[in-house]
N, C-alpha and C positions, 0 to 999 in steps of 0.2 A: 545547592545543586538539585535540579529537578531530575526525577527518574522518568524517562520516556520509554514506554514499551510500544513499539510500532510493529503492527502485525498485518500481513496480507490476508485477504479472505481465503477460505478453504476452496477445495476443488469444486468445479462445476462440470457439467457434461460438455460445455463449450471448451473448457481447458482440456478435458480428456480427449476430445475429438480434434483438438487443434484449430478450432474455429475462433475467429477474431471477435472479441467482445467490445472493449472500449466502454465509453460512458453511455452509448446509445442502446446497449443490450443489458436489460435488467434481469439477469438469470438467477436461479436459485442454486444453492449448494446441492451436489449429488450425495449419494450415500457415503462415499469416501470423505467428502467435504464435511459432512455432519459428524463423522467419526473424528476427523481432525479437530473440529470445534470442541468436541467433548474432551479430547486429549489435552487441548490447550487449557480448557477450564480446569480440568483435574490438576494440572501442574501449577496453575497460577491463581487459583481461587483463594489461596491464603493471603494474597496481597490485597491490602485495603486501598484500592485505587480511589483517588479523590474525585475523578471524573473520567468518563469515557467519551471520546470523540470518534464519530463514525461517518463514513460516506453515506450518501442517501440511497445507494444501490443495495438491493436485497441481499446479494451474496456477501457483502461486508457486514450488514446488520445481523444476518443469521450466524455469522462466524463468532460473534461475541454476545449473542442473545442470552446465554446462560448467566452473564454478569449483570443483566439489566435490572434485576430486582435488588441488587446490592449497592449499586453506585449510580450517581447522576449520569444521564445519557444525553448527549448533544449531537444532533446531526449537522454536519458541516459540508456544504455544497462543494467547497474547495477541495475536499478529499476524494471526490469522484475520480474515476479513471480518466486518463487522457482520451480525447475523442479521436477515433481512427477513421472518421469520415465514411467514405463509400466502401471501405473494407469491412465495416462492422457486420457481423452476422454471416460472414462468408468463410469458407475453408480456403486458405491461401493457395492461389494458383502460382504457376511458375512466374507469370508476369507480376503478380502481387509481391512475391518474394524478392524479385529483382528490384522492384520499386522500394520495398522496405530496406533492402540492403544498401541501396543508394542513399536513402534518407538517413539511415544509421551512420553511414560514412560521413555524410554532411554534418550530422550532429557532433560526431567525434572530432571533426575538423573545426568545431566552434560555430557552425552555422545552425544554431539552435532555434532559429526563426523558421526553419523549413518545416512544412507540414504536408500531409496528403490532402487531396481534394475534400473539402467539407470537414476536415479534422482540426486538431489542435497541434501546436508546436510545443516543445519544452518551455519556451519563453511564455507561452500562453498559460501553461499549467503553473509555472512559478508565480505568475501574476495573480492567480487566484489562491495560491498557497500563502502568499506573503501576508495578507490580513490575518490568516489563521495563526501564522507564526508570531505575529504581533500580539494576538490574544494570549498565546502561550507565555510570551515574555511578561505580560502584564498581570497574569493570573497568580493567585496565591497557592494554587494546587501544586503539590510536590510529587505525587505518584499519578501518572497519567497514562491511560491506555488509548491508543490510536489505531483504528482499523481502516485500512484503505486498500489500494490496488498496486500491482507491480510497478508500472511505470511512474505512477504518482509518488509511490514510496521512494523510488530511486531519486526522484527530483527533490522530494522533501529532505532526504538525507544530504543532498548537495547543499541545500540552503542551511541546514543545521551545522554542517561541517565547514560552511563558508568556502566551498570550492566551486569551480565553474560547472555549469550544467553539462558541459561536454564530457565531464568525467563520471557521469551517472552510472555507466555500466560496470564500474568497479564493484558495485553493490549487487550481491545476489539476493533474489527475493523469490523464494519458493512459496507454494501455497501453504498458508498458515505457518509461516516461519516468523521468528521474532528478532527484531533489532532492539536491544536494550541500550539506551544512551544515558549517561550522566551529563547534564547540560546546565550551564549557569545562566543561559538566556542572553549572554553577551558575546563571548568569543571562545569560551572553553567548552569543548565537546569531547567526551571520552566514550568510546565504544566498549561496552561490557560484554554484549552478545551481538554477533552478526549472523543474520540468516540462520538462526538456530532452530532446529527441528527435533531436539532431543525429547521434547514432550510427547512426540509420536509413540514413544515406547511405553507410555502409560499402561500399567497392568490391566486397567479396566477397558481398554480399547484395543482392538486388533485391527490394524489397517490393511 
């Protein structure tokens, strides 16, 4: 069984202000996000990860930067956030919120091909995650750290648990939360931790 530690990036000012990011906005962590990164490192630095897989976006890389000198580091394009198209970089308006709610309802109804103008659908994201999952299956690494983004992590979890993408919102994904899975690479997936943020109470970091 492989140990997969899947973490979302820490907080950015876009998160704090409720501005849409997506794959087209390459933001940095803010002060709180950097403290979350430190807290995560303090809690998990004793684990001898065999490999780190990370999104190409800065906010993900900064979230696990403290591990970089200790383990192999691989950037995986498939782990970038879902593309939110013309919504990216904008604070949601009432019209945008209505559009998002309609799209979310469509996804939950199984229409996971639906996307905003210029953006990606859940099906698109799964298509680029699939080669990454195949790499995980074929690798010899046993302890694996993966850092990605909220919507992408939800969809990665549906693939690993072998459930429809329409069920993605059962998974909570807070900033710098941890999903720890035991995974045999075939059909058995056991959740050890789900959306865990207990490391935020690290004595060396005050959030």
